[in-house]
C-alpha positions as CSV (number, residue, x, y, z in Angstrom):
1,M,-3.6,13.4,-1.0
2,I,-1.6,10.4,-2.2
3,D,1.6,10.8,-3.7
4,I,2.6,7.5,-5.9
5,Q,6.3,6.4,-6.5
6,V,6.8,3.1,-8.8
7,D,10.0,1.4,-8.7
8,A,9.2,-0.5,-11.7
9,D,12.7,-3.1,-11.7
10,N,11.9,-3.9,-7.9
11,R,8.1,-4.2,-9.1
12,V,7.5,-2.1,-6.0
13,I,4.4,0.9,-5.8
14,E,4.6,3.0,-2.6
15,F,1.3,5.6,-1.7
16,H,2.7,8.3,0.5
17,I,-1.1,9.4,2.1
18,S,-1.7,12.9,3.7
19,G,-4.5,15.0,4.2
20,K,-7.6,14.2,2.5
21,V,-7.9,11.5,0.1
22,S,-10.1,11.7,-2.5
23,Q,-11.8,9.7,-5.5
24,E,-9.8,10.9,-7.9
25,D,-6.3,10.1,-6.1
26,Y,-7.9,6.8,-5.3
27,E,-8.2,6.5,-9.4
28,Q,-4.4,7.6,-10.2
29,V,-3.7,4.8,-8.1
30,Y,-5.9,2.2,-9.8
31,A,-4.3,3.1,-12.8
32,A,-0.4,2.7,-11.3
33,T,-1.2,-0.2,-9.5
34,E,-2.4,-2.0,-12.6
35,E,0.1,-0.7,-15.3
36,L,2.5,-2.2,-12.8
37,I,0.8,-5.4,-12.3
38,A,0.1,-5.8,-16.6
39,K,4.7,-5.7,-16.8
40,H,5.4,-7.9,-13.8
41,D,1.8,-9.8,-12.8
42,K,3.0,-9.9,-8.8
43,I,4.2,-6.8,-7.6
44,R,4.7,-4.9,-3.9
45,M,2.9,-2.7,-2.6
46,L,4.2,0.4,0.2
47,K,1.4,2.3,1.8
48,H,3.0,5.3,3.9
49,V,0.5,6.3,5.7
50,G,1.4,10.1,7.4
51,D,-0.9,12.8,8.6
52,F,-4.3,11.5,6.7
53,E,-7.2,13.5,7.6
54,G,-9.7,11.2,6.2
55,L,-11.8,10.6,3.1
56,S,-13.2,13.7,0.7
57,E,-15.8,12.1,-1.5
58,T,-14.6,8.1,-1.9
59,K,-16.7,5.6,-3.6
60,M,-15.7,3.1,-0.3
61,L,-17.1,0.5,-1.0
62,E,-16.5,0.3,-4.3
63,N,-13.2,1.0,-3.3
64,M,-12.7,-1.1,-1.1
65,K,-13.9,-4.5,-4.1
66,R,-12.1,-2.9,-6.6
67,G,-8.4,-2.9,-4.1
68,F,-9.6,-6.8,-3.0
69,S,-9.1,-7.2,-6.6
70,Y,-5.6,-6.9,-6.7
71,F,-5.3,-9.1,-3.5
72,H,-3.6,-11.9,-6.0
73,N,-1.0,-9.5,-7.5
74,I,0.6,-8.6,-4.1
75,E,4.4,-10.4,-2.7
76,R,4.4,-8.7,0.1
77,A,2.5,-5.3,1.1
78,A,4.4,-2.7,4.2
79,L,2.3,-0.3,6.0
80,V,4.6,2.9,7.7
81,T,2.9,4.5,10.2
82,D,3.3,5.7,13.2
83,K,-0.6,4.6,14.5
84,D,0.3,1.3,17.4
85,W,-2.7,0.1,16.5
86,A,-2.4,-0.4,13.0
87,V,0.9,-1.8,13.2
88,W,-0.3,-4.6,15.8
89,L,-3.1,-4.9,13.1
90,T,-0.6,-5.3,10.3
91,N,1.0,-8.0,11.8
92,A,-1.7,-9.7,13.1
93,L,-3.4,-10.0,10.7
94,D,-0.7,-11.2,8.0
95,P,-1.2,-14.7,8.5
96,F,-4.9,-14.4,7.1
97,F,-4.0,-13.1,3.8
98,P,-2.1,-13.7,0.3
99,M,0.4,-12.0,0.8
100,K,3.4,-11.4,3.2
101,M,2.0,-8.6,4.8
102,K,4.6,-6.2,7.7
103,A,3.8,-2.8,9.3
104,F,6.9,-0.9,10.6
105,D,6.5,2.4,12.5
106,E,6.9,5.9,10.9
107,N,11.3,6.1,11.6
108,E,11.5,2.5,9.7
109,L,10.8,3.8,5.8
110,E,14.0,2.4,4.3
111,A,14.0,-0.6,6.8
112,A,10.4,-1.2,5.0
113,R,11.8,-0.2,1.3
114,V,14.5,-3.1,2.4
115,W,11.8,-5.7,3.3
116,L,9.5,-5.2,0.2
117,K,12.6,-6.3,-2.2
118,T,14.6,-8.7,0.1
119,G,12.0,-10.3,1.9
120,D,14.7,-9.5,5.2
């Protein structure tokens, strides 16, 4: 499941991921993302990964391609998770992506939101 929250005034879209993620979840993510991009061109994205249990019947390769197509529209991307390896990997890969990326520990959700809005 992916819960989507949009703060259009700050050009921020948040995805709160838990349980199993379906293709329908991905389609809702695409629709919300494309709507915000249509309004602002450049957006900021937060992914909060909670008790993620995996994917159910998704078009994985197609979803990856579609997700990559948004990269030039994303100014900043924040990941909030309790997975230390994901925090480390996100921060290590930041220089190799067109957007600024930063990972935060599970208890730093508000700090991630501030960083997305202000860059601090």
